[in-house]
C-alpha positions as CSV (number, residue, x, y, z in Angstrom):
1,M,50.3,-45.9,153.6
2,V,47.0,-44.3,152.8
3,L,44.7,-46.2,150.5
4,K,43.2,-45.0,147.3
5,E,39.7,-44.2,148.2
6,E,36.4,-43.6,146.3
7,S,35.6,-40.7,148.4
8,A,38.9,-39.0,148.9
9,S,37.9,-35.9,147.0
10,V,35.4,-35.0,149.5
11,L,37.5,-35.6,152.8
12,P,37.2,-34.4,155.5
13,L,33.5,-35.0,155.9
14,V,31.2,-34.1,158.9
15,V,29.2,-37.3,159.0
16,M,27.4,-36.4,162.3
17,H,26.3,-33.0,163.4
18,D,24.4,-33.0,166.8
19,E,23.6,-29.2,167.3
20,G,21.8,-29.8,170.5
21,L,24.7,-31.1,172.2
22,G,27.5,-29.2,170.0
23,L,29.2,-32.6,168.9
24,Q,30.5,-33.4,165.4
25,W,32.0,-36.5,163.9
26,H,34.4,-35.6,161.2
27,Y,35.6,-38.5,158.7
28,E,39.2,-38.2,157.6
29,G,39.5,-41.3,155.6
30,I,40.7,-45.1,155.7
31,E,44.3,-46.5,155.7
32,T,45.7,-50.0,155.5
33,H,48.8,-51.6,156.3
34,A,50.3,-54.9,154.8
35,V,53.0,-57.3,155.3
36,G,55.5,-57.0,152.4
37,G,53.8,-54.2,150.5
38,G,51.2,-54.3,147.5
39,V,48.9,-51.9,149.5
40,D,49.0,-49.6,146.4
41,N,46.5,-52.0,144.7
42,V,44.1,-51.9,147.4
43,I,40.9,-49.8,147.0
44,A,38.6,-48.7,150.0
45,G,35.0,-47.9,149.9
46,C,32.9,-46.6,152.6
47,E,29.1,-45.7,152.7
48,W,27.3,-43.8,155.7
49,H,23.6,-44.6,156.7
50,E,21.8,-42.5,159.2
51,S,19.7,-44.0,161.9
52,A,17.5,-42.6,164.7
53,T,20.7,-43.2,167.3
54,G,23.5,-42.0,165.0
55,V,25.2,-43.0,161.7
56,R,26.5,-46.2,160.7
57,C,30.1,-46.8,158.5
58,E,29.7,-49.8,155.9
59,W,33.2,-50.1,154.5
60,S,35.2,-52.5,152.6
61,I,38.5,-52.9,150.7
62,A,39.1,-54.7,147.5
63,N,42.4,-56.0,145.9
64,T,42.6,-54.6,142.3
65,G,46.2,-56.0,141.8
66,E,47.4,-59.4,140.3
67,S,49.1,-60.4,143.6
68,A,47.8,-61.4,147.0
69,V,48.2,-58.8,149.7
70,K,48.8,-59.8,153.4
71,V,46.9,-57.3,155.4
72,S,47.9,-56.5,158.9
73,E,45.1,-54.0,159.7
74,I,42.7,-51.4,158.4
75,C,42.0,-48.1,159.9
76,V,39.2,-45.5,159.7
77,K,40.1,-42.3,161.0
78,F,37.9,-39.7,162.7
79,R,37.8,-36.4,164.6
80,L,35.4,-36.0,167.4
81,V,34.7,-32.2,168.0
82,A,32.8,-30.9,170.7
83,T,32.0,-27.5,172.1
84,E,32.4,-28.5,175.8
85,E,35.2,-30.6,177.2
86,L,34.3,-34.1,177.0
87,G,36.9,-35.1,179.6
88,K,36.0,-38.6,180.7
89,V,36.8,-41.5,178.5
90,F,35.2,-45.0,178.5
91,F,37.6,-47.8,177.9
92,Q,36.6,-51.7,177.4
93,S,39.3,-54.3,177.9
94,W,39.9,-57.4,175.5
95,T,39.4,-59.9,178.3
96,M,38.4,-59.4,181.8
97,N,41.8,-58.3,183.2
98,G,42.6,-55.2,181.3
99,A,41.6,-51.5,181.6
100,T,37.8,-51.2,182.0
101,G,36.1,-48.0,183.0
102,L,36.0,-44.4,182.9
103,R,38.8,-42.2,183.2
104,Q,40.7,-39.1,182.1
105,I,43.5,-39.7,179.5
106,G,45.8,-37.5,177.4
107,A,48.1,-39.9,175.5
108,E,46.8,-42.0,172.9
109,E,45.2,-45.4,174.1
110,R,43.1,-48.0,173.1
111,S,39.8,-50.0,173.8
112,S,38.5,-53.3,172.6
113,G,35.7,-52.8,170.2
114,V,34.0,-49.8,171.6
115,M,34.9,-46.3,173.1
116,G,33.0,-43.6,174.8
117,W,33.2,-39.9,175.9
118,S,31.4,-38.0,178.5
119,D,31.5,-34.5,180.3
120,A,31.7,-35.0,183.9
121,G,28.3,-34.4,184.9
122,G,26.8,-36.9,182.6
123,S,24.8,-34.6,180.2
124,C,26.6,-34.8,177.1
125,A,28.3,-38.1,175.4
126,A,29.6,-39.9,172.2
127,M,30.4,-43.2,171.4
128,A,32.1,-45.2,168.7
129,G,31.9,-49.3,168.3
130,F,31.9,-52.1,166.0
131,L,28.9,-54.4,165.1
132,D,30.6,-57.7,164.2
133,H,33.0,-59.2,166.3
134,S,32.9,-62.5,164.8
135,K,35.8,-62.5,162.3
136,A,38.5,-60.1,163.5
137,N,39.5,-58.2,166.5
138,G,38.5,-54.6,166.3
139,W,40.2,-51.7,168.2
140,V,39.3,-48.0,168.9
141,T,42.0,-45.6,170.0
142,A,41.8,-42.1,170.9
143,G,44.3,-39.2,171.5
144,R,43.7,-35.7,172.7
145,I,44.3,-33.1,170.2
146,D,43.2,-30.0,172.4
147,E,40.7,-29.5,175.0
148,K,37.6,-30.1,172.9
149,T,39.0,-32.3,170.1
150,W,39.8,-36.0,170.0
151,R,41.4,-37.8,167.2
152,V,39.8,-41.3,167.1
153,T,40.9,-44.4,164.8
154,A,38.8,-47.4,164.4
155,I,41.1,-50.6,163.6
156,I,40.3,-53.9,162.3
157,S,43.3,-56.7,162.8
158,R,43.8,-58.9,159.7
159,E,46.9,-60.4,161.4
160,G,48.6,-60.7,157.9
161,R,46.0,-62.8,156.2
162,S,45.8,-62.7,152.6
163,L,43.3,-60.7,150.3
164,A,43.7,-62.3,147.1
165,P,43.6,-60.7,143.6
166,G,39.9,-59.4,143.0
167,E,38.7,-60.1,146.5
168,V,36.4,-57.8,148.5
169,L,36.5,-57.8,152.2
170,V,33.5,-56.5,153.9
171,L,34.6,-55.2,157.3
172,S,32.6,-54.9,160.4
173,P,30.1,-51.9,160.5
174,L,31.1,-49.3,162.6
175,L,28.5,-46.9,164.6
176,L,29.1,-43.6,165.6
177,R,26.5,-42.0,168.2
178,T,26.0,-38.9,170.4
179,G,23.4,-38.6,173.1
180,A,23.1,-37.0,176.6
181,K,23.8,-40.0,178.6
182,L,26.8,-42.4,178.0
183,S,24.9,-45.1,179.6
184,V,22.1,-44.9,177.1
185,L,24.9,-45.0,174.3
186,L,26.5,-48.2,175.6
187,G,23.2,-50.0,176.2
188,Q,22.1,-49.4,172.5
189,Q,25.5,-50.7,171.4
190,A,25.1,-53.9,173.3
191,E,21.5,-54.4,171.8
192,A,22.9,-53.6,168.1
193,V,25.8,-56.1,168.5
194,A,23.6,-58.9,170.0
195,A,21.2,-58.2,167.2
196,F,23.8,-58.2,164.6
197,M,25.7,-61.3,166.1
198,G,22.8,-63.5,167.0
199,E,20.8,-63.1,170.4
200,R,21.5,-65.8,172.9
201,A,18.2,-67.4,174.4
202,K,17.8,-65.8,177.9
203,K,17.9,-68.3,180.8
204,P,17.0,-68.0,184.5
205,A,19.4,-65.9,186.6
206,E,22.3,-68.1,187.8
207,S,23.1,-68.5,191.7
208,G,24.7,-71.1,193.8
209,W,28.1,-71.9,195.0
210,C,31.5,-72.4,193.8
211,S,34.6,-74.3,195.4
212,W,37.3,-72.1,194.2
213,Y,37.6,-69.1,196.7
214,Y,37.5,-71.4,199.8
215,F,39.4,-74.5,198.5
216,Y,41.6,-73.2,195.6
217,G,41.7,-76.4,193.9
218,K,42.2,-78.6,196.9
219,E,38.4,-79.6,197.4
220,T,37.5,-83.2,197.5
221,F,34.1,-84.8,196.8
222,E,33.4,-85.1,200.4
223,Q,34.0,-81.4,200.8
224,V,32.0,-80.3,198.1
225,A,29.1,-82.8,199.2
226,F,29.3,-81.4,202.7
227,C,29.1,-77.6,201.5
228,A,26.1,-78.7,199.3
229,E,24.4,-80.2,201.9
230,E,24.8,-77.5,204.4
231,L,23.3,-75.0,201.9
232,A,20.5,-77.5,201.0
233,N,19.4,-77.2,204.6
234,L,19.2,-73.4,204.9
235,P,16.1,-71.2,204.2
236,L,17.9,-69.6,201.1
237,A,18.4,-72.9,199.4
238,H,15.4,-72.2,197.2
239,S,17.4,-69.3,195.7
240,L,20.4,-71.4,195.0
241,R,20.6,-73.2,191.6
242,T,24.0,-74.6,190.9
243,I,27.0,-76.2,192.7
244,Q,29.9,-75.5,190.7
245,I,33.1,-77.7,191.1
246,D,36.0,-75.6,190.1
247,D,39.7,-76.3,189.1
248,G,41.3,-79.2,191.0
249,W,38.7,-82.1,190.3
250,N,40.7,-83.1,187.2
251,R,43.8,-85.4,187.1
252,E,47.2,-84.0,188.5
253,S,50.5,-85.3,187.5
254,A,52.7,-83.6,190.0
255,G,50.4,-81.4,192.4
256,N,50.5,-78.4,190.2
257,L,47.0,-77.9,188.7
258,P,47.8,-76.7,185.4
259,D,50.0,-79.8,184.9
260,S,46.8,-81.8,184.1
261,W,45.1,-79.2,181.7
262,G,44.1,-81.1,178.5
263,D,43.6,-84.5,180.4
264,W,40.0,-83.9,181.7
265,E,39.5,-87.0,184.0
266,A,38.5,-87.3,187.6
267,H,41.3,-87.1,190.2
268,P,41.3,-90.8,191.7
269,D,41.9,-89.6,195.1
270,K,40.0,-86.7,195.4
271,F,37.0,-88.0,193.3
272,P,37.4,-91.7,193.5
273,D,33.7,-92.5,192.3
274,G,34.3,-90.2,189.3
275,M,32.4,-87.2,187.9
276,A,29.0,-88.8,187.1
277,A,28.7,-89.6,190.8
278,A,29.8,-86.1,191.8
279,A,27.1,-84.8,189.7
280,Q,24.4,-87.2,190.9
281,R,25.1,-86.2,194.6
282,I,24.6,-82.7,193.6
283,H,21.4,-83.5,191.8
284,D,20.0,-85.4,194.8
285,L,20.3,-82.4,197.1
286,G,18.2,-80.4,194.4
287,F,20.8,-78.4,192.7
288,R,22.1,-78.2,189.1
289,A,25.8,-79.4,188.9
290,G,28.5,-77.2,187.4
291,L,31.9,-78.1,186.4
292,W,35.1,-75.9,185.6
293,L,37.4,-76.8,182.4
294,A,40.2,-74.9,180.7
295,P,39.4,-76.5,177.0
296,F,41.8,-74.3,174.8
297,A,44.7,-74.5,177.1
298,V,47.1,-77.8,177.2
299,A,49.8,-78.3,179.7
300,R,53.3,-79.6,178.8
301,K,53.0,-82.3,181.1
302,S,49.6,-83.5,180.2
303,R,49.2,-86.8,177.9
304,F,47.3,-84.7,175.4
305,F,50.7,-82.7,174.8
306,V,52.7,-85.9,174.3
307,E,50.1,-87.6,172.1
308,H,48.6,-84.8,170.1
309,P,51.1,-81.8,169.8
310,D,50.1,-81.4,166.2
311,W,46.7,-80.2,167.4
312,L,48.2,-77.1,168.9
313,V,49.1,-73.7,167.3
314,Q,52.6,-74.2,165.8
315,Q,55.5,-72.4,165.3
316,R,57.9,-72.7,162.4
317,D,61.7,-72.8,162.8
318,P,62.8,-70.2,160.2
319,E,65.9,-72.4,159.2
320,T,64.5,-76.0,159.0
321,G,60.9,-75.2,158.4
322,I,60.0,-77.5,161.5
323,L,56.8,-77.2,163.1
324,T,56.6,-77.4,166.9
325,P,54.0,-76.2,169.5
326,A,54.2,-72.6,170.0
327,P,55.0,-71.2,173.3
328,T,52.7,-68.6,174.9
329,N,53.3,-66.3,177.8
330,S,53.2,-69.3,180.2
331,P,55.9,-71.2,179.1
332,D,54.3,-74.5,180.1
333,I,50.9,-74.0,178.7
334,F,50.0,-74.2,174.7
335,Q,47.0,-73.2,172.7
336,L,44.5,-75.8,171.3
337,D,44.3,-75.2,167.5
338,C,40.5,-74.8,167.2
339,T,40.9,-74.8,163.3
340,H,42.4,-78.3,163.5
341,P,39.1,-81.0,162.6
342,L,40.7,-83.5,165.3
343,A,41.0,-80.9,167.9
344,L,37.5,-79.8,167.1
345,N,36.3,-83.5,167.4
346,W,38.2,-83.8,170.7
347,L,36.2,-80.9,171.9
348,R,33.0,-82.4,170.9
349,E,34.0,-85.7,172.6
350,T,34.9,-83.9,175.8
351,F,31.9,-82.0,176.3
352,Q,29.7,-84.8,175.2
353,R,31.0,-86.7,178.2
354,V,30.7,-83.9,180.6
355,F,27.2,-83.0,179.6
356,S,25.6,-86.4,178.6
357,E,27.8,-89.1,180.4
358,W,28.5,-87.2,183.5
359,S,25.3,-85.1,183.5
360,F,26.6,-81.7,184.3
361,D,24.1,-78.9,183.7
362,Y,26.5,-75.9,183.6
363,I,30.1,-75.5,182.6
364,K,32.4,-72.8,183.5
365,I,35.3,-72.8,180.6
366,D,38.1,-70.8,181.7
367,F,41.6,-69.3,180.2
368,L,39.6,-69.0,176.9
369,H,42.1,-66.3,175.5
370,Y,44.4,-69.2,174.7
371,G,42.3,-70.1,171.8
372,A,42.3,-66.4,170.4
373,M,46.0,-65.4,170.8
374,E,47.1,-63.7,167.5
375,G,50.3,-65.4,165.9
376,G,51.5,-68.8,165.3
377,V,50.8,-71.3,162.5
378,R,47.1,-72.8,162.5
379,Q,45.9,-75.6,160.4
380,D,43.6,-73.3,158.5
381,S,46.1,-70.4,157.6
382,A,43.2,-68.3,156.3
383,A,41.6,-68.3,159.8
384,T,42.0,-65.2,162.2
385,S,42.5,-65.8,165.7
386,V,38.8,-64.6,166.2
387,D,37.7,-67.0,163.4
388,A,39.6,-70.0,165.4
389,Y,38.3,-69.0,168.7
390,R,34.7,-69.2,167.6
391,R,35.1,-72.3,165.9
392,G,36.0,-73.8,169.3
393,L,33.1,-72.2,171.1
394,Q,30.8,-73.5,168.4
395,A,32.1,-77.1,168.7
396,I,31.3,-77.0,172.5
397,N,27.8,-75.3,171.5
398,E,26.8,-78.2,169.2
399,V,27.0,-80.8,172.1
400,A,25.2,-78.6,174.6
401,T,21.2,-78.8,174.7
402,T,19.3,-75.7,175.2
403,D,19.2,-76.5,179.2
404,K,22.8,-76.5,179.6
405,F,24.5,-73.1,180.7
406,I,28.0,-72.0,179.4
407,L,29.9,-69.4,181.6
408,G,33.0,-68.1,179.9
409,C,35.8,-66.8,181.7
410,G,39.5,-65.5,180.7
411,A,37.7,-64.9,177.4
412,P,38.0,-62.2,174.5
413,L,34.7,-60.7,175.6
414,L,33.3,-59.2,172.6
415,A,34.2,-62.1,170.3
416,S,32.5,-64.5,172.6
417,V,29.0,-62.7,171.7
418,G,26.3,-65.2,170.9
419,L,28.2,-68.3,172.0
420,V,28.1,-67.9,175.8
421,D,25.2,-67.7,178.4
422,G,27.3,-65.8,181.2
423,M,30.7,-63.9,181.1
424,R,33.2,-63.2,183.8
425,V,33.8,-59.6,183.5
426,G,36.7,-58.7,185.9
427,P,39.7,-60.2,187.5
428,D,39.7,-62.8,190.5
429,V,37.9,-61.8,193.7
430,G,39.5,-62.8,197.3
431,G,39.4,-62.3,200.8
432,R,41.1,-58.8,201.1
433,W,40.4,-55.5,199.6
434,A,43.3,-55.0,197.4
435,F,46.0,-56.7,195.8
436,D,48.0,-55.0,193.4
437,P,51.4,-56.8,191.9
438,G,52.0,-53.6,189.9
439,W,51.5,-55.6,186.5
440,P,50.4,-53.2,183.7
441,D,48.0,-56.0,182.3
442,W,46.1,-56.0,185.5
443,P,45.5,-52.1,186.1
444,V,43.2,-52.7,189.0
445,G,45.2,-55.6,190.6
446,N,43.9,-59.1,191.2
447,C,42.7,-61.5,193.7
448,S,40.9,-58.8,195.7
449,L,37.4,-57.1,196.2
450,R,38.5,-53.9,194.4
451,A,40.0,-55.9,191.5
452,A,36.6,-57.6,191.1
453,A,34.3,-54.7,191.8
454,I,35.3,-51.9,189.6
455,P,35.5,-53.7,186.3
456,S,32.1,-55.2,187.2
457,L,30.6,-52.0,187.8
458,W,31.7,-50.4,184.3
459,S,31.0,-53.9,182.4
460,Q,27.1,-53.2,183.4
461,W,26.3,-52.1,179.8
462,M,26.9,-55.8,178.6
463,H,24.7,-57.4,181.2
464,G,21.2,-58.6,180.1
465,H,22.2,-57.6,176.5
466,L,25.2,-59.9,175.6
467,W,25.0,-62.6,178.3
468,Q,24.6,-62.4,182.3
469,N,27.7,-60.8,183.8
470,D,29.6,-62.7,186.3
471,P,31.2,-60.4,188.8
472,D,32.8,-63.2,190.3
473,C,31.9,-65.1,193.8
474,L,30.6,-63.8,196.9
475,V,33.3,-63.8,199.6
476,V,32.7,-61.9,202.9
477,R,35.1,-63.5,205.3
478,D,37.2,-61.7,207.8
479,T,39.8,-64.1,208.1
480,P,41.6,-66.1,205.2
481,T,41.1,-69.8,204.8
482,R,44.2,-72.0,205.2
483,Y,44.0,-72.8,201.4
484,E,43.8,-69.1,200.6
485,S,46.8,-68.2,202.5
486,D,48.8,-71.0,200.8
487,A,47.7,-70.4,197.4
488,L,48.0,-66.7,197.3
489,G,50.9,-66.7,199.8
490,R,52.9,-68.5,197.1
491,F,51.7,-66.2,194.6
492,E,52.9,-63.2,196.7
493,Q,56.3,-64.6,197.2
494,E,56.6,-64.5,193.2
495,V,55.4,-61.0,192.9
496,E,58.0,-59.9,195.6
497,L,60.9,-61.5,193.6
498,N,59.7,-59.6,190.5
499,N,58.6,-56.4,192.2
500,P,60.8,-54.9,194.9
501,N,58.3,-52.1,195.6
502,Y,55.5,-54.4,196.3
503,Q,53.6,-53.9,199.4
504,A,51.7,-56.6,200.7
505,T,48.1,-56.0,202.2
506,S,46.5,-58.1,205.1
507,F,43.7,-60.9,204.5
508,G,40.3,-60.4,205.9
509,L,37.6,-58.1,204.9
510,T,36.2,-55.5,207.2
511,A,32.2,-55.0,207.6
512,E,32.3,-52.3,205.2
513,E,34.4,-54.0,202.3
514,A,32.5,-57.3,202.6
515,G,29.2,-55.0,202.5
516,L,30.3,-53.2,199.4
517,W,30.8,-56.4,197.5
518,V,27.7,-58.2,198.5
519,R,25.5,-55.0,197.8
520,L,27.2,-54.6,194.3
521,V,26.7,-58.0,193.3
522,W,23.1,-57.8,194.2
523,M,22.6,-54.5,192.9
524,T,24.2,-55.2,189.4
525,G,21.8,-58.2,188.9
526,G,24.3,-60.8,187.5
527,M,25.3,-64.0,188.5
528,A,25.7,-64.6,192.3
529,L,27.6,-67.6,193.6
530,L,29.0,-68.0,197.2
531,S,32.3,-69.3,197.8
532,E,32.5,-69.7,201.5
533,V,31.8,-72.4,203.9
534,W,28.4,-71.5,205.5
535,G,29.0,-72.7,209.0
536,E,32.5,-71.1,209.4
537,L,31.1,-67.6,208.9
538,P,30.1,-65.3,212.0
539,A,26.2,-64.8,212.0
540,S,26.5,-61.3,210.7
541,R,28.1,-62.2,207.6
542,Q,25.7,-65.1,207.0
543,E,22.9,-62.4,207.5
544,M,24.7,-60.1,205.1
545,L,25.1,-62.9,202.2
546,A,21.3,-64.1,202.8
547,K,20.1,-60.6,201.8
548,C,21.7,-61.1,198.5
549,F,19.0,-63.6,197.5
550,P,16.9,-63.6,195.7
551,A,17.9,-61.4,192.5
552,H,15.8,-58.4,192.0
553,G,15.3,-59.0,188.4
554,R,15.4,-55.3,187.1
555,K,17.5,-53.6,184.4
556,V,20.4,-51.8,186.0
557,S,22.9,-49.2,184.5
558,V,25.4,-46.7,185.9
559,L,24.0,-43.3,186.6
560,D,25.3,-40.6,184.3
561,W,27.3,-38.9,187.0
562,Y,31.1,-38.8,186.9
563,E,32.0,-36.1,189.5
564,A,34.0,-37.9,191.9
565,P,36.4,-40.4,190.6
566,D,36.2,-42.9,193.3
567,A,32.3,-43.0,193.7
568,A,29.7,-44.4,191.5
569,V,25.9,-44.9,191.3
570,L,23.9,-47.7,189.9
571,I,20.2,-47.1,189.5
572,A,17.4,-49.8,188.4
573,S,14.8,-48.9,186.1
574,G,11.1,-48.7,187.0
575,K,9.4,-48.4,190.3
576,P,10.1,-48.2,193.5
577,V,13.4,-46.2,193.1
578,L,16.4,-48.5,193.7
579,A,19.8,-47.0,193.7
580,G,23.3,-48.2,194.9
581,V,26.1,-45.8,195.9
582,F,29.6,-47.0,195.9
583,N,33.0,-45.5,197.3
584,F,35.9,-47.4,196.1
585,G,38.3,-44.9,197.4
586,D,40.5,-45.0,200.7
587,T,38.7,-41.9,202.4
588,S,35.1,-41.1,203.0
589,C,32.9,-39.2,200.5
590,R,29.4,-37.8,200.5
591,V,27.6,-38.2,197.3
592,E,24.9,-35.5,196.1
593,I,22.8,-36.4,193.0
594,S,20.1,-34.5,191.2
595,A,16.8,-35.7,192.3
596,A,15.6,-35.6,188.7
597,K,18.4,-38.0,187.9
598,M,17.1,-40.4,190.7
599,G,13.7,-40.1,189.5
600,L,12.7,-38.6,192.7
601,S,10.5,-35.3,193.2
602,G,8.9,-33.6,196.2
603,C,9.3,-35.3,199.6
604,W,10.8,-38.7,199.5
605,T,11.6,-41.5,201.9
606,L,14.5,-43.9,201.2
607,R,15.4,-47.2,203.1
608,E,18.6,-48.9,203.0
609,R,18.3,-52.4,202.1
610,W,20.9,-54.1,204.4
611,S,20.8,-51.8,207.5
612,G,17.2,-50.7,207.5
613,D,18.6,-47.1,207.9
614,V,16.1,-44.5,206.7
615,L,16.7,-41.3,204.6
616,R,14.2,-38.5,204.2
617,G,14.4,-35.2,202.1
618,E,12.8,-33.0,199.7
619,G,14.0,-30.7,196.9
620,D,16.2,-31.0,193.8
621,V,19.3,-32.7,195.4
622,V,19.5,-36.1,197.2
623,V,22.5,-35.9,199.6
624,F,23.3,-39.3,200.9
625,P,24.8,-40.1,204.2
626,E,28.5,-40.2,204.3
627,L,30.1,-43.3,202.7
628,P,33.1,-44.6,204.6
629,A,36.1,-45.9,202.4
630,H,35.4,-49.1,200.7
631,S,31.6,-49.1,201.3
632,G,28.4,-49.2,199.6
633,Q,24.6,-48.6,200.3
634,V,21.7,-49.5,198.6
635,W,18.6,-47.3,198.8
636,E,15.0,-48.1,198.0
637,S,12.1,-45.8,197.8
638,V,9.3,-46.5,200.3
């Protein structure tokens, strides 16, 4: 249903014309959708403002009728017209598990908050993205009309929330940009989003150790202390900040970790002296103490569920009108209602205990999407899911002093801006190259290096602007731990039951695979937490890990060169030249890059940081040594 619109008489309208790149943005109007009708009384307004980097669309809707309208979504439509083909499309996932990256599409697909387009050579690009992600989910969809034209729609989801008679709803500003380099456009977008939503104070780069990918929730206080003591006696100890205890420390009801979510108390057998004693031991060894929680997820078997079911997002029986906790995609996990005052008080009390009584310096808060799922009945019926989610994060921030570090995980990414210090940007890592269960919501798989590596690369535009990126933990082992075999073996059994075409892959990383991951984590400059027992690693893998510290501290972006679908290049700003070359494919490849793109001229010499190999050359093209499958190299000019 098309809205009555103030500017309808002049549509379509060319709102940006970049003659140098041969790109045009054509504005084609605003549409709305509502539950139960009434949209004829809604008027849209739209203004355009030019800036040095593009144009900004300021838009709003107003209800001129006498009855409330339940708005489901509002859409602003464009066409992107190019004189040359923009065949590569950048997508951003809502959480860490979805589709993130650059690919070629034909059918219409959608991206969370931002979308970009580029030619294969990285010399012509465009971008569309929202500025404000604090009130509602924003999506950008695109479908190809012909070789040089894209149909683009920017959508604000209002989830059926009421627009009262006479009410004006101001929507998130939308930025349209063009430029030679997609990486620059995405970086500009990240800067603009951070400025609009409120920049987080920068904190030291996080590094350290995490218990999960070795112990998988089976760790005890003694095991954590042993691993911390081992690291404290290494030369690289001064480069490690935090020892983070992951899931499994908290009370268990029947041996299944999610059973206890909602009851955040120390496991009496595994942490018999409590969590304050665990934090103190970590502090005594010279590290900061970190703790994992899933504050917006509540398990059916928890005491919380029994005692406070009304603090959860509800569903209403259509016949009786009775409210009961609403199920999620996990039948035994429910959503905390972050609009409920008592639930917010519980959050404050929980994290006051973690920060002040137990003295933890760092929290990893996981499965945060449970606080932001659309649908259900909340205490505040006017709140969108994003409103509710941010209220929950704000309650946690209220009791966190400025020296505390908050890491988000499993979160709606852009809705978290300004409220976390770090953010997981890809699926779980693991002790093998690939694990693909064939599930569409995990397009690159899970629990493997490949699954973690690809989204980490393509999320680089966020790092340093919105938060510290967390690519997930450093795992380099060539054999699985017994905990890994047990935990992921049970997971595979479930996959095999539901996917008869599933093909298992063996555990253990080759030197090339482990080397790719270590180089990528170091090169991207984000968080770097080990998840190995140091003494169990071969000396060669210990040496590989040690070179990942300290962080280089330089700004890094994906090089605008998209010729090879399985290869990518990261380049750091400034001098000396620092570049990472990565091959995610299953066959070897050779990367050739313009010397100008690398910032090189004349004769040059590069040294590979891990192997010490030397590469010399001159001229207009840098030809890197052949990259084996699943491998990477990091080159620095000397």
